C-alpha positions in Angstrom: -28.3 29.5 -10.4 -30.3 28.0 -7.8 -30.4 24.8 -9.5 -26.9 24.9 -10.2 -26.4 25.4 -6.4 -28.5 22.2 -5.7 -26.5 20.1 -8.1 -23.3 21.1 -6.3 -24.4 20.6 -2.8 -25.8 16.8 -4.1 -22.2 16.4 -5.6 -20.2 17.6 -2.7 -22.7 15.0 -0.3 -22.0 12.2 -3.0 -18.1 12.8 -2.8 -18.2 13.0 0.7 -19.8 9.4 1.2 -17.0 8.5 -1.5 -14.0 9.8 0.5 -15.4 8.5 4.1 -15.1 4.9 2.1 -12.0 5.4 1.0 -11.1 6.4 4.4 -12.7 3.5 5.9 -10.7 1.4 4.0 -7.5 2.8 4.2 -8.1 2.2 8.2 -8.8 -1.3 7.4 -5.4 -1.4 5.0 -3.4 0.4 8.2 -4.9 -2.7 10.3 -3.7 -4.9 7.8 -0.2 -4.1 7.6 -0.2 -3.8 11.6 -1.6 -7.4 11.7 1.4 -8.5 9.2 4.0 -6.9 11.5 2.7 -9.2 14.3 2.5 -12.3 12.1 6.1 -11.7 11.2 7.1 -11.4 14.5 5.3 -13.9 16.6 4.3 -16.6 13.7 1.0 -16.4 15.0 -1.1 -18.7 12.3 -4.3 -17.9 13.8 -3.6 -14.3 13.1 -2.5 -14.8 10.0 -5.9 -16.6 8.6 -7.4 -13.7 10.5 -5.7 -11.6 8.0 -6.4 -13.3 4.9 -10.1 -13.4 5.6 -10.0 -9.7 6.5 -8.8 -8.7 2.9 -12.7 -9.8 1.8 -14.1 -6.4 3.5 -11.6 -4.4 1.8 -12.6 -5.7 -1.8 -16.0 -5.2 -0.8 -15.4 -1.4 -0.1 -13.5 -1.2 -3.4 -16.1 -2.6 -5.2 -18.6 0.1 -3.6 -16.5 3.2 -4.1 -16.3 2.2 -7.8 -20.1 1.7 -8.1 -20.8 5.1 -6.1 -18.0 6.9 -8.3 -19.4 5.5 -11.7 -23.2 6.8 -10.4 -22.1 9.8 -9.5 -20.1 10.8 -13.0 -23.3 9.7 -14.6 -25.6 11.6 -12.8 -23.8 14.9 -11.9 -21.1 14.9 -15.2 -18.7 16.4 -12.9 -15.8 18.7 -14.5 -12.4 19.7 -13.8 -11.2 19.3 -10.3 -14.6 17.8 -9.2 -14.2 15.0 -11.9 -10.4 14.7 -11.2 -11.4 14.2 -7.1 -13.8 11.5 -8.3 -11.4 9.8 -10.4 -8.6 10.1 -7.6 -10.8 7.9 -5.2 -11.2 5.2 -7.6 -7.7 5.2 -8.0 -7.1 5.2 -4.7 -9.4 2.9 -3.5 -7.4 0.5 -6.3 -4.1 1.2 -4.6 -5.2 0.5 -1.1 -6.7 -2.9 -2.7 -3.5 -4.1 -3.7 -1.9 -3.2 -0.7 -4.3 -5.2 1.1 -3.5 -8.3 -1.3 0.1 -7.9 -0.5 -0.7 -8.2 3.3 -2.6 -11.4 2.3 0.5 -12.8 0.5 2.4 -12.2 3.8 0.0 -14.3 5.8 -0.3 -17.1 3.3 3.7 -17.3 3.2 4.2 -17.3 7.2 2.2 -20.5 7.2 5.7 -22.0 5.4 8.0 -20.0 7.5 6.1 -21.0 10.7 7.7 -24.8 9.8 11.4 -23.6 9.4 13.8 -21.9 11.8 14.3 -17.9 11.6 16.9 -16.9 9.5 18.8 -13.9 11.2 17.2 -10.9 12.3 15.1 -10.8 8.4 11.7 -11.0 10.4 12.4 -7.8 12.5 13.6 -6.1 9.2 10.4 -6.7 7.3 8.6 -5.7 10.2 10.3 -2.4 10.2 9.6 -2.0 6.6 5.9 -2.8 7.1 6.2 -0.2 9.9 7.5 2.6 7.5 4.9 1.5 5.0 2.0 1.5 7.7 3.1 5.2 8.4 3.3 6.2 4.7 -0.2 5.1 4.3 -1.6 6.9 7.3 0.2 9.9 6.4 -1.0 9.8 2.6 -4.5 9.4 3.5 -4.3 12.5 5.6 -2.7 14.4 2.8 -6.1 13.2 0.6 -8.2 14.3 3.3 -6.9 17.5 3.9 -5.9 18.4 0.2 -2.2 18.6 1.7 0.0 18.6 -1.4 3.2 19.3 0.3 2.4 16.1 2.8 1.8 14.0 -0.4 5.0 14.7 -2.0 6.6 14.3 1.3 5.2 10.9 1.4 6.2 10.1 -2.3 9.6 10.8 -1.3 9.8 8.5 2.0 9.6 5.3 -0.8 13.3 5.1 -1.2 13.8 4.5 2.5 11.5 1.2 2.0 13.5 0.4 -1.3 17.1 0.7 0.5 16.1 -1.8 3.3 14.7 -4.7 0.5 18.2 -4.2 -1.2 20.0 -4.7 2.0 17.6 -7.7 2.8 17.9 -8.9 -0.5 21.4 -9.4 -0.3 21.6 -10.8 3.0 19.1 -13.5 2.0 21.0 -14.4 -1.2 24.0 -14.9 1.3 22.2 -17.1 3.8 21.1 -19.1 0.8 24.8 -19.4 -0.4 25.8 -20.3 2.7 23.4 -23.2 3.6 21.2 -25.2 1.2 18.6 -25.7 4.0 18.0 -21.9 4.1 16.9 -21.7 0.5 13.3 -22.8 1.3 12.6 -20.0 4.1 14.9 -17.3 2.2 12.8 -17.6 -0.8 9.5 -16.8 1.2 11.2 -14.0 2.8 12.5 -12.5 -0.3 8.8 -13.0 -2.0 7.7 -11.2 1.2 10.5 -8.3 1.3 9.3 -7.9 -2.4 5.7 -7.6 -1.4 6.4 -5.0 1.2 8.3 -2.8 -1.3 5.3 -3.0 -3.7 3.2 -1.8 -0.9 5.5 1.2 -0.9 5.2 1.7 -4.6 1.3 1.6 -4.3 1.4 4.1 -1.4 3.5 6.2 -3.8 0.9 6.0 -6.6 -1.7 7.3 -3.8 0.8 10.5 -3.3 0.9 10.8 -6.7 -2.8 10.9 -7.4 -3.0 13.2 -4.5 -0.6 16.0 -6.1 -2.3 15.5 -9.2 -6.1 15.3 -7.8 -5.2 19.0 -6.0 -2.8 20.8 -8.6 -4.1 19.3 -12.1 -1.0 17.9 -12.9 1.6 15.1 -12.0 4.8 15.5 -9.8 7.3 17.1 -12.5 10.0 15.0 -11.0 10.6 11.2 -11.7 9.3 9.0 -9.0 12.4 8.4 -6.8 13.1 4.6 -7.2 16.2 2.9 -5.2 15.1 -0.7 -5.4 18.2 -2.6 -7.1 17.2 -6.2 -6.5 16.7 -6.9 -10.2 20.5 -5.9 -10.8 21.9 -7.1 -7.6 24.9 -9.7 -7.7 26.5 -11.5 -4.7 29.7 -13.1 -5.4 29.7 -16.6 -3.7 33.0 -17.1 -1.4 
């Protein structure tokens, strides 16, 4: 019994180390999203380069989480909820890493956009989408640490708002391109950026589902809300 208690205490300590790294990684990703908003609205190329460079630290932490998690599974051989906790940390870190990659993509495309005139209020719309996702990331990490399944499910439902904004911007940008051929280059980059933000929302939703599974042992029983209609959108030329 004493040995089992010792193993449990050691497991908890190791798991705490991993979860602390996940939270640290989440904080960096939140900052990346915040910087992406600034880059989109100001076209600050120096900040865009700093944003691209910051992704290396996010990648490094994800690798460290993976190594610690594999070591923990090998040494402690966790079962049931303990094993789910370790697997959740790995998957949450992977989703955070992908969100970081998308912010880096935004920074890259800003270098092209900086050479073109602004397209309507598209940059502000993308900034609002980013802010929605940043709040989702913050809340889902709070749910992860607090083991709050209700908050995780609430974050999951919020992805619909990001999808709807992406749909509206998609149609607006297609219209701009049809009206003036010189808009095609900036609009194409804005379309890709908007899709990047939409995918950031999807990965945040994936984290929410992992939190739900980690706590309850089951994935949410309803289908993931998905309102992205860009794959079937059709705009008729005037």
